[in-house]
Each structure stands twice: as C-alpha cells, then as structure tokens.
C-alpha positions as CSV (number, residue, x, y, z in Angstrom):
1,M,24.0,-12.2,-22.6
2,N,21.4,-9.5,-22.3
3,R,22.6,-7.2,-19.5
4,K,19.0,-6.0,-18.7
5,M,17.8,-9.6,-18.1
6,V,20.8,-10.3,-15.7
7,L,20.0,-7.2,-13.6
8,S,16.3,-8.0,-13.6
9,E,17.1,-11.6,-12.5
10,E,19.4,-10.3,-9.8
11,L,16.8,-7.9,-8.6
12,R,14.1,-10.6,-8.6
13,N,16.3,-12.9,-6.6
14,F,17.1,-10.1,-4.1
15,V,13.5,-9.3,-3.6
16,E,12.5,-12.9,-3.2
17,S,15.2,-13.6,-0.6
18,R,14.1,-10.6,1.5
19,L,10.5,-11.6,1.3
20,R,11.3,-15.1,2.4
21,V,13.1,-13.8,5.5
22,N,10.2,-11.4,6.3
23,L,7.6,-14.2,5.9
24,E,9.6,-16.5,8.2
25,G,9.8,-13.7,10.8
26,I,6.0,-13.0,10.5
27,E,5.2,-16.7,10.9
28,E,7.4,-17.1,14.0
29,T,5.9,-13.9,15.5
30,L,2.3,-15.2,14.9
31,R,3.2,-18.6,16.4
32,Q,4.5,-17.0,19.5
33,I,1.4,-14.7,19.8
34,F,-0.9,-17.7,19.5
35,Q,1.1,-19.7,22.2
36,V,1.5,-16.8,24.7
37,Q,-2.0,-15.4,24.4
38,K,-3.7,-18.8,23.8
39,L,-5.6,-17.4,20.9
40,S,-7.9,-19.6,18.9
41,V,-9.1,-19.2,15.3
42,E,-12.6,-18.6,16.6
43,G,-11.3,-15.7,18.7
44,L,-9.9,-14.0,15.7
45,K,-13.2,-13.5,13.8
46,D,-13.4,-9.7,14.6
47,T,-9.8,-9.2,13.6
48,M,-10.3,-11.1,10.4
49,R,-13.4,-8.9,9.6
50,S,-11.3,-5.8,10.1
51,L,-8.6,-7.2,7.8
52,E,-11.1,-8.0,5.1
53,E,-12.5,-4.4,5.3
54,S,-8.9,-3.1,4.9
55,F,-8.2,-5.4,1.9
56,N,-11.6,-4.5,0.3
57,F,-10.9,-0.8,0.7
58,L,-7.3,-1.0,-0.7
59,S,-8.4,-3.2,-3.6
60,Q,-11.0,-0.6,-4.8
61,K,-10.0,0.9,-8.1
62,W,-7.4,3.7,-7.9
63,N,-6.7,3.5,-4.2
64,L,-3.4,1.6,-4.4
65,Q,-2.3,3.6,-7.5
66,I,-2.8,6.8,-5.6
67,L,-0.8,5.6,-2.7
68,Y,2.0,4.3,-4.9
69,I,2.2,7.6,-6.8
70,L,2.4,9.5,-3.5
71,F,5.0,7.1,-2.2
72,L,7.2,7.7,-5.3
73,R,6.6,11.4,-5.6
74,K,6.3,12.3,-1.9
75,V,3.8,15.1,-2.7
76,A,1.4,15.6,-5.6
77,S,-1.3,18.0,-6.5
78,F,-4.9,17.1,-7.6
79,S,-4.1,18.0,-11.2
80,E,-0.9,15.9,-11.2
81,L,-2.8,12.8,-9.8
82,K,-5.6,13.4,-12.3
83,R,-3.1,13.6,-15.3
84,I,-1.1,10.5,-14.2
85,L,-4.1,8.3,-13.5
86,G,-6.3,9.5,-16.4
87,V,-9.3,9.6,-14.1
88,N,-12.2,12.1,-14.0
89,S,-12.2,14.8,-11.3
90,R,-15.3,13.5,-9.5
91,T,-13.9,9.9,-9.1
92,L,-10.5,11.3,-8.0
93,S,-12.0,13.6,-5.5
94,D,-14.1,10.8,-4.0
95,K,-11.0,8.5,-3.7
96,L,-8.9,11.2,-2.2
97,K,-11.6,12.0,0.3
98,S,-11.9,8.4,1.4
99,L,-8.1,7.9,1.6
100,T,-7.9,11.1,3.8
101,Q,-10.7,9.8,6.1
102,G,-8.9,6.5,6.3
103,R,-5.7,8.2,7.5
104,Y,-3.8,7.1,4.5
105,I,-3.0,10.5,3.1
106,N,-2.8,14.1,4.2
107,R,-4.5,17.0,2.3
108,T,-2.7,20.3,2.5
109,V,-4.2,23.5,1.1
110,E,-1.8,26.2,0.0
111,E,-3.2,29.7,-0.2
112,G,-3.2,31.4,-3.6
113,P,-3.8,32.8,-5.9
114,P,-4.0,30.2,-7.2
115,L,-5.2,28.0,-4.4
116,K,-3.3,24.7,-4.5
117,V,-4.2,21.4,-2.8
118,R,-1.3,19.0,-2.2
119,Y,-1.5,15.4,-1.1
120,S,1.1,13.3,0.7
121,L,1.2,10.0,2.5
122,T,0.7,9.7,6.3
123,K,2.9,7.3,8.2
124,H,-0.1,4.9,8.1
125,G,-0.3,5.3,4.3
126,R,3.5,4.8,3.9
127,D,3.5,1.7,6.0
128,T,0.5,0.3,4.2
129,I,2.1,0.7,0.8
130,L,5.4,-0.8,2.0
131,L,3.5,-3.8,3.3
132,A,1.2,-4.0,0.2
133,L,4.0,-4.3,-2.3
134,P,5.5,-7.5,-1.1
135,F,2.1,-8.9,-0.5
136,L,1.0,-8.1,-4.1
137,Y,4.3,-9.4,-5.4
138,Y,3.8,-12.7,-3.5
139,A,0.1,-13.0,-4.4
140,S,0.7,-12.5,-8.1
141,G,2.8,-15.7,-8.1
142,Y,6.3,-14.3,-8.5
143,L,7.6,-15.7,-5.2
144,T,7.9,-19.5,-5.4
C-alpha cells in the first residue's frame, strides 16, 4: 500500500471531521442568534452586502495568495513576495497597499541602508486566512 496515500487519506478525514464539527457549531450559533434577536432575512441585507464586499475583495487575484504566504512565513519582504508570486512590482505594490488599508497586513519599514520593507499579517488577516481555508476546502467540493 502506498504510504503517502494513507497519510493523505488520514489527513483528509481529520480535516473533514473538524470542519463538520465547526459547521455544526456555526449553524447552532446562527439559529440561536436568529431566535434571540428575532432577525429576519430581510433585516440582514446590509450584513450580506458587507459580506459580499469582503468575498469580492479576497477573491481578487493575488490577495489570498499574499495572505497565505504571510501566514506560512510570518514575515516577508516585498522582493520575497514578488519572487514567490511571479507578479510585477506595480501589481504587487497595489495589492499590498489595499491589504494594508483593509487591515489584513502590517507594513514595517526597516531603516537602511538598504531600506527594507517587511509585511506580516495582522490579527484580522490571520483570522481571515484561518477562516478562508476551511471555506475554500468546503466550496471546492472536498467535504461531502
């Protein structure tokens, strides 16, 4: 038996079982919120618009990749991000600016010479990426 496949299957089963527990917890929490606060679907329109804006922003090209790289590396320089992503400087600069303005990442300037700019996740960015991974896993059809 292929050892790599067994480990992969075990890991997949572990992830799926954790996701099921989390989904059940989220569902129960939402049911309680709806009951206690007597919320209607119509009353959630503004919240839904806000969620759509967040999804649209995160789904823009490069945004999730940048967040995942920073999650895995903790800190990365502009040049490291550029090399890993294979993106041009202008595009990367624009993406980093919007992620900073959205409070997903921190930008730290280290005095030189040479001057260095380092990027890291904020708590908001870290939480977002931790929530996005299970969602993307589920949405891609892995969880049945």
